[in-house]
N, CA and C atoms as a LAMMPS dump frame, in Angstrom:
ITEM: TIMESTEP
0
ITEM: NUMBER OF ATOMS
339
ITEM: BOX BOUNDS ff ff ff
-5.0000000000000000e+02 5.0000000000000000e+02
-5.0000000000000000e+02 5.0000000000000000e+02
-5.0000000000000000e+02 5.0000000000000000e+02
ITEM: ATOMS id mol type element x y z
1 1 1 N 481.774 -272.482 -167.014
2 1 2 C 481.851 -273.915 -166.711
3 1 3 C 480.976 -274.259 -165.507
4 2 1 N 480.981 -273.4 -164.496
5 2 2 C 480.177 -273.672 -163.3
6 2 3 C 478.692 -273.724 -163.662
7 3 1 N 478.27 -272.87 -164.584
8 3 2 C 476.869 -272.883 -164.99
9 3 3 C 476.524 -274.206 -165.676
10 4 1 N 477.419 -274.705 -166.516
11 4 2 C 477.197 -275.986 -167.19
12 4 3 C 477.095 -277.117 -166.171
13 5 1 N 478.004 -277.151 -165.208
14 5 2 C 477.986 -278.196 -164.18
15 5 3 C 476.701 -278.094 -163.364
16 6 1 N 476.344 -276.883 -162.986
17 6 2 C 475.129 -276.689 -162.206
18 6 3 C 473.894 -277.156 -162.98
19 7 1 N 473.778 -276.735 -164.235
20 7 2 C 472.609 -277.114 -165.029
21 7 3 C 472.556 -278.619 -165.283
22 8 1 N 473.703 -279.229 -165.538
23 8 2 C 473.75 -280.673 -165.748
24 8 3 C 473.276 -281.408 -164.495
25 9 1 N 473.789 -281.018 -163.343
26 9 2 C 473.378 -281.657 -162.094
27 9 3 C 471.909 -281.369 -161.783
28 10 1 N 471.465 -280.147 -162.049
29 10 2 C 470.076 -279.799 -161.759
30 10 3 C 469.124 -280.603 -162.634
31 11 1 N 469.409 -280.675 -163.922
32 11 2 C 468.53 -281.421 -164.829
33 11 3 C 468.542 -282.905 -164.476
34 12 1 N 469.724 -283.457 -164.241
35 12 2 C 469.829 -284.881 -163.906
36 12 3 C 469.144 -285.174 -162.577
37 13 1 N 469.396 -284.356 -161.575
38 13 2 C 468.775 -284.551 -160.263
39 13 3 C 467.262 -284.47 -160.338
40 14 1 N 466.749 -283.476 -161.062
41 14 2 C 465.298 -283.351 -161.204
42 14 3 C 464.714 -284.514 -162.002
43 15 1 N 465.444 -284.999 -162.987
44 15 2 C 464.995 -286.168 -163.748
45 15 3 C 464.89 -287.389 -162.836
46 16 1 N 465.921 -287.624 -162.018
47 16 2 C 465.896 -288.755 -161.088
48 16 3 C 464.728 -288.623 -160.116
49 17 1 N 464.541 -287.436 -159.562
50 17 2 C 463.439 -287.219 -158.616
51 17 3 C 462.099 -287.427 -159.32
52 18 1 N 461.953 -286.845 -160.505
53 18 2 C 460.699 -286.966 -161.244
54 18 3 C 460.366 -288.397 -161.64
55 19 1 N 461.39 -289.162 -162.02
56 19 2 C 461.15 -290.564 -162.385
57 19 3 C 460.828 -291.424 -161.171
58 20 1 N 461.328 -291.046 -160.017
59 20 2 C 461.111 -291.874 -158.832
60 20 3 C 459.708 -291.735 -158.241
61 21 1 N 459.099 -290.571 -158.364
62 21 2 C 457.831 -290.316 -157.678
63 21 3 C 456.7 -291.255 -158.119
64 22 1 N 456.44 -291.436 -159.428
65 22 2 C 455.355 -292.369 -159.798
66 22 3 C 455.623 -293.804 -159.341
67 23 1 N 456.886 -294.206 -159.333
68 23 2 C 457.22 -295.553 -158.864
69 23 3 C 456.995 -295.679 -157.363
70 24 1 N 457.325 -294.647 -156.624
71 24 2 C 457.084 -294.643 -155.174
72 24 3 C 455.6 -294.746 -154.848
73 25 1 N 454.789 -294.148 -155.688
74 25 2 C 453.343 -294.112 -155.446
75 25 3 C 452.604 -295.306 -156.053
76 26 1 N 453.363 -296.301 -156.55
77 26 2 C 452.774 -297.515 -157.133
78 26 3 C 451.871 -297.182 -158.325
79 27 1 N 452.23 -296.155 -159.088
80 27 2 C 451.409 -295.719 -160.221
81 27 3 C 451.803 -296.386 -161.537
82 28 1 N 452.954 -297.026 -161.599
83 28 2 C 453.457 -297.589 -162.85
84 28 3 C 453.316 -299.111 -162.808
85 29 1 N 452.431 -299.672 -163.635
86 29 2 C 452.291 -301.138 -163.667
87 29 3 C 453.476 -301.777 -164.395
88 30 1 N 453.609 -303.084 -164.272
89 30 2 C 454.694 -303.759 -164.998
90 30 3 C 454.638 -303.425 -166.492
91 31 1 N 455.785 -303.036 -167.023
92 31 2 C 455.878 -302.662 -168.435
93 31 3 C 457.326 -302.833 -168.885
94 32 1 N 457.575 -302.89 -170.17
95 32 2 C 458.948 -303.122 -170.647
96 32 3 C 459.797 -301.862 -170.78
97 33 1 N 459.29 -300.671 -170.406
98 33 2 C 460.027 -299.44 -170.653
99 33 3 C 460.482 -298.689 -169.412
100 34 1 N 459.735 -298.728 -168.338
101 34 2 C 459.981 -297.817 -167.223
102 34 3 C 459.817 -298.563 -165.914
103 35 1 N 460.858 -298.536 -165.098
104 35 2 C 460.827 -299.197 -163.809
105 35 3 C 461.967 -300.196 -163.688
106 36 1 N 461.931 -300.965 -162.631
107 36 2 C 462.951 -301.978 -162.349
108 36 3 C 462.545 -303.243 -163.083
109 37 1 N 463.047 -303.401 -164.303
110 37 2 C 462.575 -304.451 -165.203
111 37 3 C 463.509 -305.658 -165.189
112 38 1 N 463.059 -306.713 -164.558
113 38 2 C 463.758 -308.001 -164.6
114 38 3 C 462.699 -309.078 -164.846
115 39 1 N 463.145 -310.282 -165.102
116 39 2 C 462.195 -311.38 -165.286
117 39 3 C 461.274 -311.51 -164.075
118 40 1 N 461.855 -311.419 -162.899
119 40 2 C 461.056 -311.585 -161.678
120 40 3 C 460.041 -310.459 -161.501
121 41 1 N 460.474 -309.217 -161.696
122 41 2 C 459.553 -308.104 -161.453
123 41 3 C 458.478 -308.017 -162.53
124 42 1 N 458.843 -308.247 -163.78
125 42 2 C 457.854 -308.173 -164.854
126 42 3 C 456.84 -309.304 -164.779
127 43 1 N 457.231 -310.423 -164.199
128 43 2 C 456.354 -311.58 -164.144
129 43 3 C 455.377 -311.593 -162.995
130 44 1 N 455.53 -310.693 -162.022
131 44 2 C 454.679 -310.757 -160.831
132 44 3 C 454.468 -309.361 -160.248
133 45 1 N 453.26 -308.82 -160.314
134 45 2 C 452.992 -307.503 -159.73
135 45 3 C 453.27 -307.451 -158.225
136 46 1 N 453.19 -308.589 -157.537
137 46 2 C 453.487 -308.623 -156.104
138 46 3 C 454.973 -308.37 -155.842
139 47 1 N 455.794 -308.544 -156.853
140 47 2 C 457.226 -308.251 -156.745
141 47 3 C 457.523 -306.896 -157.388
142 48 1 N 456.859 -306.608 -158.506
143 48 2 C 457.103 -305.372 -159.257
144 48 3 C 456.952 -304.13 -158.368
145 49 1 N 455.83 -303.987 -157.711
146 49 2 C 455.562 -302.748 -156.972
147 49 3 C 456.519 -302.53 -155.794
148 50 1 N 456.754 -303.514 -154.926
149 50 2 C 457.688 -303.264 -153.821
150 50 3 C 459.12 -303.015 -154.291
151 51 1 N 459.577 -303.747 -155.301
152 51 2 C 460.947 -303.557 -155.783
153 51 3 C 461.091 -302.187 -156.434
154 52 1 N 460.088 -301.77 -157.191
155 52 2 C 460.156 -300.455 -157.811
156 52 3 C 460.086 -299.337 -156.783
157 53 1 N 459.279 -299.49 -155.756
158 53 2 C 459.237 -298.482 -154.697
159 53 3 C 460.574 -298.438 -153.962
160 54 1 N 461.154 -299.599 -153.71
161 54 2 C 462.457 -299.68 -153.041
162 54 3 C 463.511 -298.962 -153.884
163 55 1 N 463.567 -299.27 -155.177
164 55 2 C 464.531 -298.63 -156.064
165 55 3 C 464.266 -297.14 -156.22
166 56 1 N 462.996 -296.778 -156.249
167 56 2 C 462.631 -295.368 -156.41
168 56 3 C 463.072 -294.534 -155.214
169 57 1 N 463.016 -295.086 -154.015
170 57 2 C 463.504 -294.354 -152.843
171 57 3 C 464.991 -294.042 -152.998
172 58 1 N 465.738 -295.001 -153.492
173 58 2 C 467.167 -294.788 -153.7
174 58 3 C 467.413 -293.806 -154.836
175 59 1 N 466.623 -293.895 -155.904
176 59 2 C 466.751 -292.963 -157.012
177 59 3 C 466.402 -291.541 -156.561
178 60 1 N 465.419 -291.423 -155.689
179 60 2 C 465.057 -290.121 -155.14
180 60 3 C 466.234 -289.521 -154.385
181 61 1 N 466.889 -290.318 -153.548
182 61 2 C 468.044 -289.823 -152.801
183 61 3 C 469.211 -289.485 -153.726
184 62 1 N 469.43 -290.288 -154.757
185 62 2 C 470.481 -289.974 -155.722
186 62 3 C 470.163 -288.635 -156.394
187 63 1 N 468.894 -288.417 -156.717
188 63 2 C 468.489 -287.148 -157.324
189 63 3 C 468.704 -285.965 -156.393
190 64 1 N 468.333 -286.12 -155.137
191 64 2 C 468.516 -285.04 -154.163
192 64 3 C 470.005 -284.733 -153.979
193 65 1 N 470.808 -285.78 -153.851
194 65 2 C 472.257 -285.565 -153.689
195 65 3 C 472.868 -284.947 -154.944
196 66 1 N 472.328 -285.27 -156.105
197 66 2 C 472.801 -284.668 -157.351
198 66 3 C 472.471 -283.176 -157.377
199 67 1 N 471.287 -282.82 -156.905
200 67 2 C 470.933 -281.4 -156.821
201 67 3 C 471.862 -280.656 -155.861
202 68 1 N 472.182 -281.284 -154.745
203 68 2 C 473.117 -280.674 -153.794
204 68 3 C 474.501 -280.541 -154.42
205 69 1 N 474.936 -281.575 -155.145
206 69 2 C 476.236 -281.527 -155.819
207 69 3 C 476.273 -280.402 -156.842
208 70 1 N 475.159 -280.178 -157.529
209 70 2 C 475.094 -279.078 -158.49
210 70 3 C 475.221 -277.735 -157.819
211 71 1 N 474.557 -277.572 -156.7
212 71 2 C 474.652 -276.312 -155.968
213 71 3 C 476.055 -276.117 -155.401
214 72 1 N 476.685 -277.202 -154.984
215 72 2 C 478.023 -277.116 -154.384
216 72 3 C 479.083 -276.697 -155.397
217 73 1 N 478.823 -276.896 -156.681
218 73 2 C 479.829 -276.548 -157.685
219 73 3 C 480.149 -275.058 -157.67
220 74 1 N 479.218 -274.24 -157.213
221 74 2 C 479.466 -272.791 -157.161
222 74 3 C 480.518 -272.443 -156.115
223 75 1 N 480.76 -273.343 -155.184
224 75 2 C 481.734 -273.085 -154.125
225 75 3 C 483.163 -273.47 -154.522
226 76 1 N 483.318 -274.131 -155.653
227 76 2 C 484.623 -274.65 -156.067
228 76 3 C 485.329 -273.693 -157.014
229 77 1 N 486.657 -273.699 -156.962
230 77 2 C 487.396 -272.918 -157.957
231 77 3 C 487.152 -273.488 -159.358
232 78 1 N 487.176 -272.634 -160.352
233 78 2 C 486.923 -273.028 -161.742
234 78 3 C 487.84 -274.163 -162.187
235 79 1 N 489.069 -274.167 -161.732
236 79 2 C 490.046 -275.177 -162.146
237 79 3 C 489.671 -276.574 -161.651
238 80 1 N 488.874 -276.666 -160.615
239 80 2 C 488.507 -277.971 -160.052
240 80 3 C 487.265 -278.582 -160.707
241 81 1 N 486.547 -277.814 -161.491
242 81 2 C 485.243 -278.253 -161.977
243 81 3 C 485.32 -279.464 -162.902
244 82 1 N 486.354 -279.566 -163.726
245 82 2 C 486.484 -280.727 -164.608
246 82 3 C 486.583 -282.018 -163.817
247 83 1 N 487.419 -282.024 -162.798
248 83 2 C 487.538 -283.197 -161.936
249 83 3 C 486.271 -283.452 -161.144
250 84 1 N 485.628 -282.38 -160.727
251 84 2 C 484.383 -282.495 -159.967
252 84 3 C 483.308 -283.194 -160.796
253 85 1 N 483.198 -282.828 -162.066
254 85 2 C 482.221 -283.468 -162.958
255 85 3 C 482.511 -284.957 -163.079
256 86 1 N 483.769 -285.313 -163.247
257 86 2 C 484.13 -286.724 -163.353
258 86 3 C 483.781 -287.492 -162.077
259 87 1 N 484.029 -286.893 -160.937
260 87 2 C 483.72 -287.543 -159.663
261 87 3 C 482.209 -287.719 -159.508
262 88 1 N 481.444 -286.684 -159.812
263 88 2 C 479.981 -286.771 -159.694
264 88 3 C 479.441 -287.84 -160.641
265 89 1 N 479.941 -287.869 -161.874
266 89 2 C 479.48 -288.888 -162.839
267 89 3 C 479.853 -290.293 -162.372
268 90 1 N 481.049 -290.458 -161.845
269 90 2 C 481.459 -291.771 -161.335
270 90 3 C 480.567 -292.19 -160.172
271 91 1 N 480.221 -291.264 -159.312
272 91 2 C 479.333 -291.584 -158.194
273 91 3 C 477.933 -291.943 -158.675
274 92 1 N 477.434 -291.281 -159.738
275 92 2 C 476.142 -291.659 -160.315
276 92 3 C 476.185 -293.099 -160.778
277 93 1 N 477.217 -293.418 -161.529
278 93 2 C 477.33 -294.777 -162.08
279 93 3 C 477.412 -295.804 -160.953
280 94 1 N 478.272 -295.562 -159.978
281 94 2 C 478.419 -296.501 -158.864
282 94 3 C 477.111 -296.647 -158.079
283 95 1 N 476.438 -295.547 -157.826
284 95 2 C 475.186 -295.601 -157.069
285 95 3 C 474.118 -296.367 -157.847
286 96 1 N 474.009 -296.122 -159.136
287 96 2 C 473 -296.816 -159.93
288 96 3 C 473.312 -298.306 -160.074
289 97 1 N 474.59 -298.651 -160.185
290 97 2 C 474.968 -300.071 -160.223
291 97 3 C 474.633 -300.738 -158.892
292 98 1 N 474.92 -300.058 -157.787
293 98 2 C 474.616 -300.614 -156.468
294 98 3 C 473.113 -300.833 -156.312
295 99 1 N 472.312 -299.873 -156.739
296 99 2 C 470.85 -300.025 -156.657
297 99 3 C 470.399 -301.194 -157.523
298 100 1 N 470.98 -301.344 -158.685
299 100 2 C 470.632 -302.46 -159.565
300 100 3 C 470.941 -303.799 -158.908
301 101 1 N 472.14 -303.947 -158.375
302 101 2 C 472.555 -305.213 -157.762
303 101 3 C 471.688 -305.523 -156.541
304 102 1 N 471.522 -304.548 -155.658
305 102 2 C 470.725 -304.773 -154.453
306 102 3 C 469.248 -304.97 -154.788
307 103 1 N 468.777 -304.298 -155.84
308 103 2 C 467.387 -304.468 -156.261
309 103 3 C 467.111 -305.866 -156.775
310 104 1 N 468.048 -306.426 -157.519
311 104 2 C 467.892 -307.803 -157.992
312 104 3 C 467.866 -308.76 -156.801
313 105 1 N 468.747 -308.531 -155.834
314 105 2 C 468.744 -309.373 -154.632
315 105 3 C 467.425 -309.248 -153.871
316 106 1 N 466.899 -308.036 -153.79
317 106 2 C 465.624 -307.816 -153.111
318 106 3 C 464.487 -308.53 -153.852
319 107 1 N 464.478 -308.445 -155.171
320 107 2 C 463.454 -309.129 -155.97
321 107 3 C 463.526 -310.637 -155.762
322 108 1 N 464.741 -311.175 -155.733
323 108 2 C 464.904 -312.621 -155.5
324 108 3 C 464.402 -313.006 -154.122
325 109 1 N 464.677 -312.18 -153.139
326 109 2 C 464.209 -312.473 -151.777
327 109 3 C 462.681 -312.456 -151.724
328 110 1 N 462.059 -311.497 -152.387
329 110 2 C 460.588 -311.443 -152.409
330 110 3 C 460.005 -312.648 -153.147
331 111 1 N 460.717 -313.129 -154.16
332 111 2 C 460.225 -314.266 -154.94
333 111 3 C 460.488 -315.577 -154.235
334 112 1 N 461.301 -315.544 -153.198
335 112 2 C 461.647 -316.773 -152.484
336 112 3 C 462.68 -317.582 -153.219
337 113 1 N 463.379 -316.953 -154.161
338 113 2 C 464.396 -317.667 -154.953
339 113 3 C 465.765 -317.581 -154.309
């Protein structure tokens, strides 16, 4: 079970880190598939790039913390791992929702809306 938790966290953390890097480097233009896609960001590159870099920094940290959480699973008793997975998943969801909400507010502020 610990190996499954570790691999899940490692793959997810590396995915988050990998997805954040091109956005941080302003390499991804406005598109309908990848990035912080809202009406405001898709409609204006002057909003798209800063909002995506802002979100990518947070996604990078979520990825790093996920990698740490994966490594930490080896320190836990086997009986705790089921609850640990639920807690880590809940924290992913909460963190991503928070980034979404704050990112929309940031986009609105950049747009002057």
